[in-house]
N, CA, C and O atoms as a GROMACS GRO file, in nm:
protein
  288
    1MET      N    1   0.720   0.590   1.030
    1MET     CA    2   0.733   0.655   0.879
    1MET      C    3   0.814   0.595   0.740
    1MET      O    4   0.916   0.527   0.756
    2SER      N    5   0.771   0.622   0.626
    2SER     CA    6   0.793   0.507   0.523
    2SER      C    7   0.803   0.618   0.374
    2SER      O    8   0.757   0.720   0.322
    3VAL      N    9   0.850   0.565   0.366
    3VAL     CA   10   0.835   0.678   0.167
    3VAL      C   11   0.767   0.550   0.082
    3VAL      O   12   0.799   0.431   0.086
    4SER      N   13   0.669   0.610   0.010
    4SER     CA   14   0.601   0.528  -0.085
    4SER      C   15   0.670   0.616  -0.203
    4SER      O   16   0.697   0.736  -0.200
    5TYR      N   17   0.691   0.511  -0.318
    5TYR     CA   18   0.662   0.515  -0.462
    5TYR      C   19   0.594   0.516  -0.572
    5TYR      O   20   0.629   0.515  -0.690
    6GLN      N   21   0.471   0.518  -0.507
    6GLN     CA   22   0.326   0.472  -0.594
    6GLN      C   23   0.328   0.575  -0.661
    6GLN      O   24   0.281   0.544  -0.771
    7LYS      N   25   0.360   0.699  -0.661
    7LYS     CA   26   0.353   0.804  -0.753
    7LYS      C   27   0.449   0.757  -0.861
    7LYS      O   28   0.404   0.734  -0.974
    8LEU      N   29   0.590   0.738  -0.834
    8LEU     CA   30   0.641   0.658  -0.978
    8LEU      C   31   0.574   0.566  -1.096
    8LEU      O   32   0.567   0.594  -1.216
    9PHE      N   33   0.534   0.471  -1.042
    9PHE     CA   34   0.480   0.382  -1.059
    9PHE      C   35   0.334   0.440  -1.122
    9PHE      O   36   0.309   0.390  -1.232
   10ASP      N   37   0.274   0.498  -1.092
   10ASP     CA   38   0.192   0.566  -1.141
   10ASP      C   39   0.202   0.666  -1.283
   10ASP      O   40   0.117   0.680  -1.372
   11LEU      N   41   0.306   0.716  -1.272
   11LEU     CA   42   0.353   0.763  -1.380
   11LEU      C   43   0.404   0.703  -1.463
   11LEU      O   44   0.427   0.761  -1.570
   12MET      N   45   0.436   0.584  -1.448
   12MET     CA   46   0.511   0.510  -1.541
   12MET      C   47   0.382   0.456  -1.629
   12MET      O   48   0.362   0.470  -1.750
   13ARG      N   49   0.304   0.396  -1.536
   13ARG     CA   50   0.206   0.363  -1.605
   13ARG      C   51   0.121   0.486  -1.722
   13ARG      O   52   0.114   0.450  -1.839
   14ASP      N   53   0.061   0.623  -1.685
   14ASP     CA   54   0.036   0.719  -1.746
   14ASP      C   55   0.158   0.710  -1.859
   14ASP      O   56   0.125   0.756  -1.969
   15LYS      N   57   0.268   0.668  -1.851
   15LYS     CA   58   0.358   0.690  -1.953
   15LYS      C   59   0.336   0.610  -2.046
   15LYS      O   60   0.354   0.647  -2.162
   16LYS      N   61   0.296   0.492  -2.018
   16LYS     CA   62   0.312   0.327  -2.081
   16LYS      C   63   0.431   0.287  -2.061
   16LYS      O   64   0.486   0.210  -2.140
   17MET      N   65   0.501   0.343  -1.929
   17MET     CA   66   0.642   0.228  -1.973
   17MET      C   67   0.648   0.124  -1.850
   17MET      O   68   0.596   0.125  -1.739
   18LYS      N   69   0.727   0.040  -1.913
   18LYS     CA   70   0.777  -0.062  -1.801
   18LYS      C   71   0.852  -0.090  -1.775
   18LYS      O   72   0.953  -0.062  -1.840
   19ARG      N   73   0.858  -0.167  -1.661
   19ARG     CA   74   0.983  -0.182  -1.555
   19ARG      C   75   1.118  -0.161  -1.641
   19ARG      O   76   1.215  -0.088  -1.625
   20LYS      N   77   1.080  -0.264  -1.748
   20LYS     CA   78   1.228  -0.237  -1.812
   20LYS      C   79   1.283  -0.191  -1.870
   20LYS      O   80   1.406  -0.188  -1.877
   21ASP      N   81   1.157  -0.113  -1.964
   21ASP     CA   82   1.194   0.038  -1.962
   21ASP      C   83   1.294   0.143  -1.912
   21ASP      O   84   1.392   0.179  -1.976
   22LEU      N   85   1.252   0.194  -1.772
   22LEU     CA   86   1.318   0.223  -1.682
   22LEU      C   87   1.409   0.231  -1.656
   22LEU      O   88   1.477   0.333  -1.641
   23ILE      N   89   1.440   0.100  -1.640
   23ILE     CA   90   1.583   0.012  -1.587
   23ILE      C   91   1.676   0.079  -1.715
   23ILE      O   92   1.764   0.164  -1.703
   24GLU      N   93   1.639   0.030  -1.814
   24GLU     CA   94   1.723   0.061  -1.944
   24GLU      C   95   1.760   0.200  -1.973
   24GLU      O   96   1.867   0.239  -2.020
   25ARG      N   97   1.666   0.265  -1.942
   25ARG     CA   98   1.666   0.428  -1.998
   25ARG      C   99   1.716   0.469  -1.906
   25ARG      O  100   1.820   0.531  -1.931
   26ALA      N  101   1.668   0.457  -1.727
   26ALA     CA  102   1.749   0.559  -1.649
   26ALA      C  103   1.881   0.495  -1.585
   26ALA      O  104   1.964   0.539  -1.505
   27GLY      N  105   1.868   0.381  -1.650
   27GLY     CA  106   2.034   0.258  -1.600
   27GLY      C  107   2.027   0.284  -1.443
   27GLY      O  108   2.088   0.369  -1.378
   28ILE      N  109   1.929   0.179  -1.395
   28ILE     CA  110   1.909   0.142  -1.281
   28ILE      C  111   1.889  -0.024  -1.305
   28ILE      O  112   1.853  -0.083  -1.407
   29SER      N  113   1.929  -0.080  -1.164
   29SER     CA  114   1.915  -0.239  -1.186
   29SER      C  115   1.731  -0.298  -1.132
   29SER      O  116   1.628  -0.236  -1.101
   30TYR      N  117   1.764  -0.426  -1.142
   30TYR     CA  118   1.610  -0.515  -1.089
   30TYR      C  119   1.620  -0.482  -0.940
   30TYR      O  120   1.525  -0.461  -0.865
   31ALA      N  121   1.754  -0.480  -0.907
   31ALA     CA  122   1.694  -0.471  -0.788
   31ALA      C  123   1.653  -0.374  -0.735
   31ALA      O  124   1.562  -0.385  -0.653
   32THR      N  125   1.719  -0.226  -0.774
   32THR     CA  126   1.669  -0.165  -0.759
   32THR      C  127   1.516  -0.114  -0.714
   32THR      O  128   1.475  -0.060  -0.612
   33ILE      N  129   1.425  -0.172  -0.887
   33ILE     CA  130   1.334  -0.167  -0.880
   33ILE      C  131   1.250  -0.234  -0.795
   33ILE      O  132   1.138  -0.192  -0.768
   34ALA      N  133   1.306  -0.355  -0.741
   34ALA     CA  134   1.242  -0.410  -0.636
   34ALA      C  135   1.221  -0.354  -0.496
   34ALA      O  136   1.125  -0.377  -0.422
   35LYS      N  137   1.335  -0.271  -0.470
   35LYS     CA  138   1.350  -0.198  -0.365
   35LYS      C  139   1.246  -0.100  -0.368
   35LYS      O  140   1.192  -0.058  -0.265
   36LEU      N  141   1.218  -0.066  -0.473
   36LEU     CA  142   1.149   0.066  -0.456
   36LEU      C  143   0.968   0.024  -0.449
   36LEU      O  144   0.887   0.074  -0.372
   37GLU      N  145   0.936  -0.111  -0.584
   37GLU     CA  146   0.807  -0.177  -0.502
   37GLU      C  147   0.809  -0.184  -0.336
   37GLU      O  148   0.732  -0.112  -0.272
   38LYS      N  149   0.870  -0.244  -0.293
   38LYS     CA  150   0.876  -0.253  -0.154
   38LYS      C  151   0.872  -0.128  -0.046
   38LYS      O  152   0.834  -0.143   0.070
   39GLY      N  153   0.909  -0.023  -0.092
   39GLY     CA  154   0.912   0.107  -0.052
   39GLY      C  155   1.078   0.119   0.053
   39GLY      O  156   1.089   0.191   0.152
   40ASP      N  157   1.188   0.030  -0.004
   40ASP     CA  158   1.292  -0.012   0.098
   40ASP      C  159   1.332   0.144   0.057
   40ASP      O  160   1.268   0.219  -0.016
   41ASN      N  161   1.491   0.179   0.146
   41ASN     CA  162   1.533   0.243   0.086
   41ASN      C  163   1.643   0.296  -0.028
   41ASN      O  164   1.755   0.247  -0.017
   42VAL      N  165   1.622   0.391  -0.135
   42VAL     CA  166   1.741   0.368  -0.227
   42VAL      C  167   1.798   0.508  -0.268
   42VAL      O  168   1.732   0.611  -0.260
   43GLN      N  169   1.956   0.501  -0.321
   43GLN     CA  170   2.034   0.584  -0.265
   43GLN      C  171   1.996   0.699  -0.397
   43GLN      O  172   1.964   0.678  -0.513
   44MET      N  173   2.015   0.810  -0.329
   44MET     CA  174   1.979   0.959  -0.425
   44MET      C  175   1.960   0.972  -0.554
   44MET      O  176   1.872   1.021  -0.626
   45GLU      N  177   2.112   0.892  -0.575
   45GLU     CA  178   2.114   0.893  -0.717
   45GLU      C  179   2.086   0.844  -0.767
   45GLU      O  180   2.098   0.880  -0.884
   46VAL      N  181   2.002   0.683  -0.737
   46VAL     CA  182   1.892   0.675  -0.802
   46VAL      C  183   1.735   0.725  -0.866
   46VAL      O  184   1.667   0.712  -0.968
   47LEU      N  185   1.732   0.792  -0.732
   47LEU     CA  186   1.601   0.930  -0.767
   47LEU      C  187   1.697   1.010  -0.842
   47LEU      O  188   1.621   1.034  -0.936
   48GLU      N  189   1.743   1.036  -0.856
   48GLU     CA  190   1.783   1.182  -0.945
   48GLU      C  191   1.781   1.126  -1.124
   48GLU      O  192   1.730   1.193  -1.214
   49LYS      N  193   1.842   1.003  -1.141
   49LYS     CA  194   1.823   0.917  -1.214
   49LYS      C  195   1.689   0.886  -1.261
   49LYS      O  196   1.676   0.865  -1.381
   50ILE      N  197   1.601   0.880  -1.195
   50ILE     CA  198   1.451   0.877  -1.270
   50ILE      C  199   1.413   1.039  -1.280
   50ILE      O  200   1.327   1.087  -1.354
   51CYS      N  201   1.461   1.080  -1.228
   51CYS     CA  202   1.372   1.208  -1.197
   51CYS      C  203   1.460   1.307  -1.360
   51CYS      O  204   1.401   1.377  -1.442
   52ARG      N  205   1.588   1.279  -1.355
   52ARG     CA  206   1.627   1.277  -1.495
   52ARG      C  207   1.535   1.244  -1.621
   52ARG      O  208   1.496   1.325  -1.705
   53GLU      N  209   1.510   1.117  -1.614
   53GLU     CA  210   1.434   1.046  -1.700
   53GLU      C  211   1.315   1.096  -1.725
   53GLU      O  212   1.289   1.120  -1.843
   54PHE      N  213   1.211   1.126  -1.620
   54PHE     CA  214   1.082   1.214  -1.638
   54PHE      C  215   1.108   1.375  -1.658
   54PHE      O  216   1.016   1.445  -1.699
   55LYS      N  217   1.210   1.420  -1.635
   55LYS     CA  218   1.253   1.540  -1.601
   55LYS      C  219   1.131   1.596  -1.464
   55LYS      O  220   1.060   1.697  -1.468
   56CYS      N  221   1.137   1.532  -1.395
   56CYS     CA  222   1.062   1.597  -1.269
   56CYS      C  223   1.134   1.601  -1.103
   56CYS      O  224   1.245   1.587  -1.051
   57GLN      N  225   1.054   1.617  -1.080
   57GLN     CA  226   1.075   1.658  -0.906
   57GLN      C  227   1.076   1.532  -0.839
   57GLN      O  228   1.042   1.426  -0.890
   58LEU      N  229   1.122   1.553  -0.705
   58LEU     CA  230   1.094   1.399  -0.646
   58LEU      C  231   1.005   1.408  -0.572
   58LEU      O  232   0.984   1.299  -0.519
   59SER      N  233   0.929   1.494  -0.536
   59SER     CA  234   0.807   1.518  -0.476
   59SER      C  235   0.711   1.461  -0.603
   59SER      O  236   0.606   1.423  -0.549
   60ASP      N  237   0.705   1.444  -0.719
   60ASP     CA  238   0.658   1.368  -0.842
   60ASP      C  239   0.687   1.175  -0.844
   60ASP      O  240   0.623   1.081  -0.891
   61ILE      N  241   0.773   1.182  -0.791
   61ILE     CA  242   0.778   1.017  -0.750
   61ILE      C  243   0.825   0.919  -0.676
   61ILE      O  244   0.861   0.802  -0.683
   62ALA      N  245   0.804   1.050  -0.566
   62ALA     CA  246   0.794   0.953  -0.411
   62ALA      C  247   0.722   1.063  -0.325
   62ALA      O  248   0.697   1.178  -0.361
   63GLU      N  249   0.692   1.000  -0.196
   63GLU     CA  250   0.604   1.051  -0.079
   63GLU      C  251   0.630   0.986   0.035
   63GLU      O  252   0.634   0.864   0.047
   64ILE      N  253   0.654   1.099   0.156
   64ILE     CA  254   0.668   1.046   0.267
   64ILE      C  255   0.586   1.003   0.351
   64ILE      O  256   0.528   1.102   0.393
   65LEU      N  257   0.530   0.874   0.421
   65LEU     CA  258   0.409   0.859   0.432
   65LEU      C  259   0.460   0.829   0.605
   65LEU      O  260   0.546   0.745   0.630
   66PHE      N  261   0.389   0.917   0.720
   66PHE     CA  262   0.418   0.942   0.844
   66PHE      C  263   0.299   0.866   0.907
   66PHE      O  264   0.189   0.887   0.857
   67ASP      N  265   0.308   0.762   1.032
   67ASP     CA  266   0.252   0.716   1.077
   67ASP      C  267   0.231   0.771   1.194
   67ASP      O  268   0.325   0.767   1.272
   68PHE      N  269   0.130   0.822   1.229
   68PHE     CA  270   0.066   0.891   1.370
   68PHE      C  271   0.002   0.811   1.450
   68PHE      O  272  -0.081   0.729   1.412
   69ASP      N  273   0.030   0.826   1.547
   69ASP     CA  274   0.018   0.741   1.711
   69ASP      C  275  -0.089   0.808   1.766
   69ASP      O  276  -0.049   0.903   1.834
   70ASN      N  277  -0.223   0.797   1.764
   70ASN     CA  278  -0.298   0.909   1.839
   70ASN      C  279  -0.348   0.854   1.996
   70ASN      O  280  -0.461   0.851   2.046
   71THR      N  281  -0.233   0.817   2.042
   71THR     CA  282  -0.247   0.793   2.154
   71THR      C  283  -0.173   0.878   2.257
   71THR      O  284  -0.160   0.854   2.377
   72HIS      N  285  -0.108   1.026   2.156
   72HIS     CA  286  -0.021   1.110   2.289
   72HIS      C  287  -0.108   1.234   2.224
   72HIS      O  288  -0.100   1.348   2.271
   0.00000   0.00000   0.00000
């Protein structure tokens, strides 16, 4: 199982928002953006800040990807 933030980056692209814009507007760090790009864990507070900036729900910026093992 992993988390994908591709929806966030798609939303940013649709709104013509650069990473540095999100950093400034949401008050997050460059290191956090790097974590999001890698699909690493980030604090819920960070996701809240992003959702507040976009006025959206968590499901609009992230999704859980399940790794299904077909051997069972």
